[in-house]
N, C-alpha and C positions, 0 to 999 in steps of 0.2 A: 242829028249827028252830034251836035254839041251836047245835047241832053244825055246821049249814050256815053259820051266821053266823061261827062261829069259824074254819071252814075258809076262808071267803072272806077273812077278815081275815088269816089266815096267808098266803094266796096273794098278797094285796096287798102285804104286808110283804116277801115273797120277791121279787116282781117289781120292787119299788122298791129292792131291796138294803138295806132298812132294818134288817134283822137285823145286817148288817155295821156299819151306822152306829150302832146301839144298842150293839153289843159294844164298838166303839171308844170310845163315850161312857162306858160303864160302866168300861172299863179306865182311861181318863183320870181318872174320878171316884175310883176306888180309889187310884190313884197320888197324886192331889191330897190325899185324906184322909190317906194314909199319911205324906206328907211335909209336911202342912199346918203343924204346930206348928214343926218345924225350919226350914222355908222361911220362914214368917212371921217367926220370930225373927231370922233372918239379914237378911232384907230390911228389917225394921223397924229393925235396928241401922244399916244403910246409910242408910235414910231419915232416921233420927234424927240421924245424924252430919252429914247435909247439910240438916237441917231449917232451921237458921239461915240458910243460903244461900237456900233457896227462899222462906222467909218474907221475907227482906230484898229479894229480887228482886220478889216480888209486892207488897211494901210500896211499892217505888219505882214500880211500874206503877200501883198504887192512888193514890199521891200525884200521879202525872202527870195523873190525871183529877180532881184537886181533892179527893181523899179522900171522894168522893161515890159512894154506891152506884148511883144512877141513871146517872151518867156512866160509871163503869167497867163497869157491866152492859150498857149500850147501846153507847156509843162506844168503850169499851175492847175489847169483843168485836168490834165492827165493824172497828176498826183492826187487830187481830191477824189476823183471818181475811182481810181485804182485802189487807193487805201480804203475807201468806203466799201468797195466791192469785196475785198478780201477779209475785212473785219466782219462784215455781215455774213459772208460765206462761212467763215470759221465758227461763228456763234451757232449757226444752224448745223454745221457739220459735226460739232461736238455731240449734239442730240442724235443726228443721223447715224453716226458711226458707233457711239458708245451707248446710246439709249439713256443717257443722263442729261439733265435731271429727269427723274421719273415723271414728275407732274406735267412736263411738256409733252410727252408722248401721247397723252390722252387727247391732245388737240389735233392729232394727225387727220388729214382729210381722207386718206386711204390707208387706214391702220394696218391692213394686211400686206401692204407693199413696202419695199425698202426696209424690211426688218433687218436684213443684213445685205448691205450694198456690196456687190462684187468689186474687189480691189482694182482690177484692171479697168473696169467700167468707170469707176470714180476717178482714177488717175488720168484716163483719157479725157474725161470731162474737164478736169483742172488744167490739163495741158492745152486743150483747145481754147479754153478761156484765156490763158496767158498769151497764146498766139494771137488771138483776136485783139487783145488789148495792146500788145507791143507792135505787132507787124501790121495790123490793119488800123487800129484806133489811133495810134500816135501819128502816123503820116496823114490820116484823115484830118486830125485836129490842126496840123500844120497847114494843110491846104485850105480848110474852111476859115482859118484865122484871117487869111488875106481877103476872103469874101466879107468877113465881118468889118475889116478895116475899110473896104470899099463902100460898105453899107453905112459907114459913119458911126459904128458902135464905139462906145467910150470904155476906157480901162482904168483911168486914174481914180483914186479914192475920193477926191473932192467932187467928182462928177456922179457919185452914187445917186440913184433916183429917190424921189419922195415915195411915201407909202402908196399913194394913188398910182404913180408910175409903175411901181413894182407889181401891184395887184393887177393893173391893166395888162401888163406884159405876161403875167402868169396865166391869166385867162386865155390870152392869145396862144401861149405855148400849148396849153392843154387841148385846145380845139385843133390846132395845126397838127400836133402829135397824134391825136386820135385819128384824124383823116389819113395822115401819112401811114400810120401803123396798120390801120384796118385794110386799106387797099393794097399796101405793099405786102402785108401778111397773106391776104387772100390771093394775090397774084402768085405768090410762091406755092400756093396749094393747087395751082393749075396742074392737071395731070402730066403735061409735057415738061414741067419744071420741077415738080415735087421731088422726084427720086434723085435729082441731081443736086438740089440746093437745100430743101427744107426737111428731107427725111431724117437727116442726122439729128436734128433737134427733137424729133418725135420718137427717137429711140427710147426716150424716157416717158413712159405713159403715166408714171407717177413722179413728177419732177422734184428736184431739190433746188435750193437757192442758186447754186453755182451754174445750173443748167440755163439760167437766164441768157448767158452769152455762149453757151455750148451750141454752136451752129456753124454752118458753112460761111466763109468770109463774105461771099456775095450777100447772103442773108443778113449778116451782121451790118453791112452797109445799108441795105434796103429797108430792113425792119427796125433796126436799133439806132444806128448813128444818124442817118439822114432825117428821119422823123423827129428825133430829139433835138437836133440842131437847126432844123428848118424854122421852128417857131422863133427862136432868138434872131435868126437872120431876117425873117419877115418883119418882126417887131422892131428891129434895130436896137436891141437891148444892151445895157451895160454889162460888162464882164462879170461884175459881182452878182447880178441877177442870174446870169447864165450859170455860174458856179452853184448857186443854191438850187436852181432848176435841175441841173444835170445830176447832182447827188440825190435829190428828192425823187426824180423820175426813175433813176436806176434802182434806188432802194425800194420804191413801190413795185417795180417790175420783179425784183427779187422776192418780195413778200408774196406776189402773185404766183411765183414758182416754188416757194419754199416747202409746200406740202403740209403746212400747219395753219389752222384757223385759230390764231391766238387772240386773246382779249385786247381790245382797243386798236388793233392793227387792221389794215385793209383786208377785206375778204378775198381769199385765193380761190373761192369755189368756182367762179366762172372760167378762169383760165385753166384751172386744174381739170375741169370738165372738157375743155378743148383738147388737152393732152390725152384724155381718156377716149374721146370720140372723134377727134381730128377735124371734122368738117363743120364745126359749130363754134360760135363765140370767137370770132376773129379779132374783135376790138377789145378795148380796155373799159371804156365807159358803158358800152352796150347800146347806145342809141343808133349806131349804124347797123349793128346786128339786128335790132328791132326793125329798122327801116327795110333792110334787105331780107328779113326772114331767116337769118342764119342763127337765130336763137331758138328755132322751133322745137328741137328735142330738149333743149335746156329748160324751157319754161314748163315742161311736163315732168321735171325731175325734182327730187328732194334737194339736190344741190342748189337749185334756184331758190327754194324756200330758205335755205341756209345762207344764201348770199347776202350777208349783212355784216355790219361791224358788230362784233361780239362785245356786249357790255356787261357780261357776267363771267364769273370764274368757272361756271358750269360749261362743259364742252358743248359745242353747237349740235353735235350728233345726239346728245341727250335732250337738248331743248327741242330739236326737230328730229325725232326718230325716223329711221328709214321705213319705207313701206314696201309691200310686195310689188307695187307698180314700179318703184324705183329699182328694185332688184332686177327687173326685166331689162333695164337700161344698161346693166353691166355686161 
């Protein structure tokens, strides 16, 4: 019985290619351990050299909100994420709506889609995004601020963390957010819930950047806000670290939705595939999709082969041309 159980486990791991995932993880862990002391020393020196700059910058931001923990924790966070959202959205919307600049269009993931976005569809998207930011997001930040205070999170400039503390927290954020987003996202795909809460987000089978928070308020809480803020709460992080994380996580999510596979930016291929096929690629990093087998169709597609950071000015569709097999997936 024990042998049968072990064999079934081995078969499961083999079918999911988790052996390869584990080997890569162990390899990276060994490298990290081997270079930990040296790397940490060098990065800490760089961080230390610029510590005065970062502390002064955060001190100005802190002062902008009256040197008040509540104000900077709620309205400071809201201002940073909201401004970052609309600046990023505007940059992509210029290309989406006008087709300018021409050289950007060749990087579209689905070039035949969104050639001309219907005005009413776009305005609805922008209105829902505003609603979720002001009516859902702002009260959520107020409520979660009190949890951060109870957790012992710090807010003052002189309490900013060392590089090691910042890096440790960032790793925790990424892991917690991935777990929260994957299972929250997959939960919303349950047949009894999908049409009520998540269907609105999937109206865009070829998403644009602003679609990142075009969703039902319940989804905005479950998939966007709670997973992003759970990491800082678990780690008991400084507000300065949270600010960097919130803007970075939101911007990354927008790049995943933007519809363009641009040089040096994160690849949007996996999440774009999710919008195209719905029931695959629920996570961000992919290891939970690999574990649960929810990347099965994706691994057989050209989108998976294109799922990399583009280090060339040549569009990824030219570097990895489509195949007849890929056409069958459309």
